[in-house]
C-alpha positions as CSV (number, residue, x, y, z in Angstrom):
1,M,109.8,105.8,168.9
2,V,108.8,103.3,171.7
3,V,109.1,99.6,171.3
4,Q,108.2,96.6,173.5
5,D,110.9,94.1,174.1
6,F,110.5,90.4,174.6
7,K,110.3,90.8,178.4
8,G,107.4,93.2,178.1
9,R,109.3,96.4,178.9
10,F,108.5,99.6,176.8
11,K,111.6,101.4,175.8
12,P,113.0,103.8,173.1
13,V,114.4,102.2,170.0
14,N,117.7,103.9,171.0
15,T,117.9,101.7,174.1
16,L,117.0,98.5,172.3
17,S,119.6,99.1,169.5
18,G,122.3,99.8,172.0
19,E,121.5,96.6,174.0
20,L,121.5,94.5,170.9
21,L,124.8,95.8,169.6
22,R,126.5,95.3,173.0
23,K,125.3,91.7,173.1
24,M,126.4,91.0,169.5
25,A,129.7,92.9,169.2
26,K,130.4,94.0,172.8
27,K,130.6,97.6,171.5
28,G,128.5,100.7,171.7
29,S,129.3,101.7,168.1
30,L,131.0,100.0,165.1
31,Y,132.5,101.1,161.8
32,G,131.8,104.7,162.6
33,L,128.1,104.0,162.9
34,T,125.9,104.4,166.0
35,A,123.8,101.5,167.3
36,D,120.7,103.1,165.9
37,Q,122.2,103.4,162.4
38,I,123.4,99.8,162.5
39,F,120.0,98.5,163.8
40,L,118.1,100.4,161.1
41,S,120.5,99.4,158.3
42,M,120.5,95.7,159.3
43,T,116.7,95.8,159.2
44,I,116.5,97.4,155.8
45,F,119.5,95.8,154.1
46,P,119.9,92.3,155.7
47,E,121.5,90.8,152.6
48,K,124.4,93.3,152.9
49,W,124.9,93.0,156.7
50,E,125.0,89.2,156.6
51,N,128.5,89.5,155.2
52,V,129.7,92.3,157.7
53,P,131.8,91.1,160.7
54,I,129.6,92.1,163.6
55,I,129.4,89.1,165.9
56,D,132.0,88.8,168.7
57,I,133.0,85.1,169.0
58,G,135.2,85.4,172.0
59,K,138.7,84.0,172.3
60,H,138.0,80.2,172.6
61,P,140.4,78.5,170.0
62,E,138.0,75.6,169.3
63,I,135.2,78.0,168.2
64,K,137.6,79.9,165.9
65,K,138.7,76.6,164.4
66,L,135.1,75.5,163.8
67,I,134.1,78.5,161.8
68,N,137.6,79.1,160.3
69,A,137.9,82.6,161.8
70,S,141.0,84.6,162.6
71,G,139.6,87.8,164.0
72,Q,137.4,88.6,167.0
73,L,134.4,89.7,164.9
74,V,132.9,87.5,162.2
75,S,129.9,87.9,159.9
76,Y,126.5,86.1,160.2
77,R,127.2,84.3,156.9
78,Q,130.3,82.6,158.3
79,F,128.1,80.4,160.6
80,F,126.6,78.7,157.6
81,D,128.1,76.3,155.0
82,E,127.6,76.4,151.3
83,D,124.3,74.5,151.7
84,S,123.1,77.1,154.3
85,R,123.4,74.6,157.1
86,Y,124.2,75.9,160.6
87,I,127.8,75.0,161.3
88,L,127.4,75.0,165.1
89,R,124.2,73.0,165.2
90,D,125.7,69.7,166.7
91,Q,127.8,71.6,169.2
92,I,124.9,73.7,170.3
93,R,122.6,70.7,170.7
94,N,125.2,68.8,172.8
95,A,125.8,71.9,175.0
96,Q,122.1,72.5,175.6
97,N,121.5,68.9,176.5
98,M,124.2,68.9,179.1
99,N,123.4,69.6,182.8
100,P,124.4,73.3,183.4
101,K,126.8,72.2,186.2
102,D,128.6,70.0,183.8
103,Q,129.1,72.6,181.1
104,G,132.6,73.7,180.5
105,T,134.0,76.9,179.1
106,F,133.5,75.7,175.5
107,E,129.8,74.8,176.1
108,K,129.0,78.1,177.9
109,T,130.8,80.1,175.2
110,I,129.1,78.4,172.3
111,I,125.6,78.9,173.9
112,K,126.3,82.6,174.3
113,L,127.5,82.7,170.7
114,D,124.3,81.0,169.5
115,E,122.3,83.8,171.3
116,K,124.3,86.4,169.4
117,I,123.6,84.7,166.1
118,N,119.9,84.5,167.0
119,I,119.9,88.2,167.8
120,A,121.3,89.0,164.4
121,N,118.8,86.7,162.7
122,M,115.9,88.4,164.5
123,I,117.1,91.9,163.5
124,F,117.3,90.8,159.9
125,S,113.7,89.4,160.1
126,G,112.3,92.4,161.8
127,S,111.3,90.4,164.9
128,F,112.4,93.2,167.2
129,L,110.1,95.8,165.6
130,K,107.3,95.3,168.1
131,F,105.7,98.7,167.6
132,F,102.0,97.7,167.3
133,P,99.7,97.1,170.2
134,V,97.1,94.4,169.6
135,P,93.7,96.3,169.8
136,N,91.7,95.5,172.9
137,D,94.3,93.0,174.2
138,E,94.1,92.8,178.0
139,N,97.8,91.9,178.3
140,Y,98.8,94.9,176.2
141,T,100.8,92.7,173.8
142,W,102.7,94.5,171.0
143,V,103.6,92.7,167.8
144,S,106.0,93.1,165.0
145,P,105.2,93.1,161.3
146,R,106.4,89.5,161.1
147,E,103.9,88.5,163.7
148,V,101.1,90.5,162.0
149,K,101.7,88.6,158.8
150,E,101.4,85.3,160.7
151,M,98.0,86.2,162.1
152,P,95.0,84.5,160.3
153,L,92.8,87.6,160.5
154,P,94.7,90.6,161.7
155,D,92.9,93.7,162.8
156,P,92.6,96.2,159.9
157,K,94.1,98.9,162.3
158,L,97.1,96.7,162.8
159,L,97.6,96.4,159.0
160,D,97.3,100.2,158.7
161,G,100.0,100.7,161.4
162,M,102.2,98.1,159.6
163,D,101.8,100.0,156.3
164,K,103.1,103.2,158.0
165,L,106.2,101.3,159.1
166,S,106.7,99.8,155.7
167,S,106.3,103.2,154.1
168,Y,108.9,104.7,156.5
169,L,111.4,101.9,155.9
170,T,110.9,102.1,152.1
171,N,111.4,105.9,152.3
172,I,114.6,105.4,154.2
173,Q,115.8,102.9,151.7
174,K,115.2,105.2,148.8
175,N,116.2,108.6,150.2
176,G,118.3,107.9,153.4
177,V,117.5,109.0,156.9
178,N,117.8,112.7,156.0
179,G,116.3,112.5,152.5
180,D,112.6,113.1,153.2
181,V,112.4,114.2,156.8
182,A,108.8,115.5,156.6
183,S,107.4,112.2,155.2
184,N,109.4,110.2,157.8
185,R,108.0,112.3,160.6
186,V,104.4,111.7,159.3
187,F,104.9,108.0,159.2
188,L,106.5,107.9,162.7
189,D,103.8,110.2,164.2
190,G,101.1,107.9,162.8
191,I,102.7,104.9,164.6
192,S,103.0,106.9,167.8
193,M,99.3,107.9,167.6
194,Y,98.3,104.3,167.1
195,Q,100.4,103.3,170.2
196,Q,98.8,106.0,172.3
197,Q,95.3,105.0,171.1
198,Y,95.6,101.4,172.3
199,S,98.3,101.5,175.0
200,G,98.4,105.1,176.1
201,N,97.8,104.3,179.7
202,I,100.9,102.1,180.0
203,V,103.3,103.6,177.5
204,P,106.1,105.6,179.3
205,S,105.5,109.4,179.4
206,A,107.4,111.7,177.1
207,T,109.4,112.9,180.1
208,R,110.4,109.4,181.0
209,I,111.4,108.6,177.4
210,K,113.6,111.8,177.3
211,A,115.2,110.8,180.6
212,E,116.1,107.4,179.2
213,L,117.5,108.9,176.1
214,L,119.6,111.3,178.3
215,L,120.8,108.3,180.4
216,N,121.9,106.5,177.2
217,Q,123.6,109.6,175.8
218,L,125.5,110.4,179.0
219,D,126.8,106.9,179.5
220,V,127.2,107.9,183.1
221,F,128.8,104.7,184.6
222,G,131.0,104.0,181.6
223,R,132.4,107.5,181.8
224,L,132.7,107.4,185.6
225,R,134.8,104.3,185.4
226,N,137.3,106.2,183.4
227,F,137.0,109.4,185.5
228,Y,137.5,107.6,188.7
229,G,140.5,105.7,187.3
230,L,142.1,108.9,186.0
231,V,141.4,110.9,189.2
232,S,142.8,108.0,191.3
233,L,146.1,108.2,189.4
234,I,146.3,112.0,189.8
235,F,145.5,111.8,193.5
236,L,148.1,109.0,194.0
237,V,150.8,111.1,192.3
238,L,149.9,114.1,194.5
239,F,149.8,112.0,197.6
240,F,153.4,110.7,197.1
241,G,154.5,114.1,195.8
242,G,153.4,115.5,199.2
243,I,155.6,113.0,201.0
244,F,158.8,113.6,198.9
245,Y,158.3,117.2,198.0
246,T,157.8,119.2,201.1
247,K,156.9,122.5,199.4
248,L,153.7,121.0,198.1
249,D,150.7,122.5,200.0
250,L,149.1,119.1,200.9
251,P,146.2,120.6,202.9
252,K,145.2,122.7,199.9
253,V,145.6,119.8,197.5
254,T,143.3,117.7,199.8
255,I,140.6,120.3,199.7
256,M,140.8,120.5,195.9
257,A,140.6,116.7,195.8
258,F,137.6,116.7,198.0
259,W,135.7,119.0,195.6
260,V,136.7,116.9,192.6
261,L,135.5,113.7,194.3
262,S,132.3,115.5,195.3
263,A,131.7,116.5,191.6
264,L,132.1,112.9,190.5
265,F,129.7,111.8,193.3
266,V,127.1,114.2,192.0
267,F,127.4,112.8,188.5
268,H,127.2,109.3,189.9
269,T,124.0,110.3,191.8
270,I,122.5,111.8,188.7
271,G,123.1,108.5,186.9
272,L,121.5,106.5,189.6
273,S,118.6,108.9,189.9
274,L,117.9,108.7,186.2
275,R,118.0,104.9,186.2
276,W,115.6,104.9,189.2
277,Y,113.2,107.2,187.4
278,V,113.4,105.4,184.1
279,S,112.9,101.9,185.6
280,G,110.3,103.0,188.1
281,R,112.1,101.1,190.9
282,A,115.2,101.3,193.1
283,P,118.3,100.6,190.9
284,W,119.7,97.7,192.8
285,S,117.7,94.6,191.8
286,N,120.4,92.8,189.7
287,G,124.1,92.3,189.6
288,Y,124.9,95.3,187.4
289,E,122.8,97.7,189.5
290,S,124.2,96.3,192.7
291,M,127.7,97.1,191.6
292,I,127.0,100.7,190.5
293,Y,125.1,101.2,193.8
294,I,128.0,99.8,195.8
295,G,130.3,102.1,193.9
296,W,128.0,105.0,194.8
297,T,128.0,104.1,198.5
298,T,131.8,103.7,198.4
299,V,132.3,107.2,197.2
300,L,129.8,108.5,199.7
301,A,131.7,106.8,202.5
302,G,134.9,108.3,201.2
303,I,133.5,111.8,201.1
304,I,132.2,111.5,204.7
305,F,135.1,109.7,206.4
306,S,138.1,110.7,204.3
307,R,137.4,114.3,203.3
308,K,140.4,115.4,205.2
309,S,142.7,112.6,204.0
310,L,144.2,112.6,200.6
311,G,145.3,109.0,201.1
312,G,141.7,108.0,202.0
313,M,140.4,109.7,198.8
314,V,143.0,107.8,196.7
315,A,141.7,104.5,198.1
316,T,138.1,105.6,197.5
317,T,138.7,106.5,193.8
318,I,140.7,103.3,193.2
319,L,138.0,101.2,194.7
320,A,135.2,103.0,192.9
321,A,137.0,102.6,189.5
322,T,137.5,98.9,190.2
323,I,133.9,98.4,191.1
324,L,132.6,100.1,187.9
325,L,135.2,98.2,185.9
326,V,133.7,94.9,187.2
327,A,130.2,96.3,186.5
328,G,131.2,96.9,182.9
329,M,132.4,93.4,182.2
330,S,130.5,91.3,179.7
331,W,128.9,88.9,182.3
332,L,127.0,91.8,183.9
333,D,124.2,93.0,181.7
334,P,123.4,96.8,182.1
335,E,119.9,96.3,180.5
336,I,117.0,97.7,182.5
337,T,114.6,94.8,183.0
338,P,111.1,94.5,184.6
339,L,111.2,93.6,188.2
340,V,110.2,90.0,188.9
341,P,107.0,89.8,191.0
342,V,108.8,88.3,194.0
343,L,111.0,91.4,194.3
344,K,108.2,93.9,194.0
345,S,108.3,94.9,197.7
346,Y,108.9,98.0,199.7
347,W,111.1,95.9,201.9
348,L,113.6,95.2,199.1
349,T,114.6,98.9,199.1
350,I,114.9,98.9,202.9
351,H,116.9,95.7,202.9
352,I,119.4,96.7,200.2
353,S,119.8,100.2,201.6
């Protein structure tokens, strides 16, 4: 299924659910459930998930004290008192009224926490289910069932599409995801046909959707971070082993190391290529993409200039692992976003390259 996010990008629900869970909990899965399962369950059973610890509050002691939390993950309900008043409302208001340059660690942390709470609230309310193109809308706006209900005179075709989604969710609620697969497929196919009818010329092709799902499944850059780190450790042990253990055939080890590094480089290239194809632009327009691109060029340079030096390849893998480790930190968002108009230029690719 394809959904439109609040930035206007069309993406599989699998991508959206993964992004939302990472923002809320800083995890790709939780409690043995995938991001898709959590997103769907939170939408269907909001009253149950309100009491499940799913929001990462960070490590700031003042915030933990405010909501009386001991762990890293807390539930949505913990941010509201017995009268359903938002516990952090005064702190959020003060932080948002401050000049950004005057905001301290507490203010920045609590603003990010407020965003996570809003994300959970929007999942509960179904605001992210923007499945339905507004018929004949020149801006190709898609809306959620909540927005359809707020329209004074919604198009009958919008209501028909919403009924299909409602029937699908009701069927899931009664029978589970695998309970009545045939009926679920009919409902989802009906929504897809509606999307194609009114936005078929801008909806990503089936091939591009499959490519994005493959990119999500492979988790290329997360896995490469671990691979580069492990390989760098092995290379380092072999490098020092060649110095202190003269019987070790260092030239042969260097050749093997070169092919291992080349295989990792190919995997890295596949990841970049998939991201390029999915986004429709060169993958180096934000901080995260710049880091994974720099990691790629680092490995390329190591293959070209250090292919006969085990020590050089040790340095290459350590640097690549470090770069991807930085890319995976919470302040760099891996989300694929639409390119802002000022960057839509052929010269951007030339300049960055």
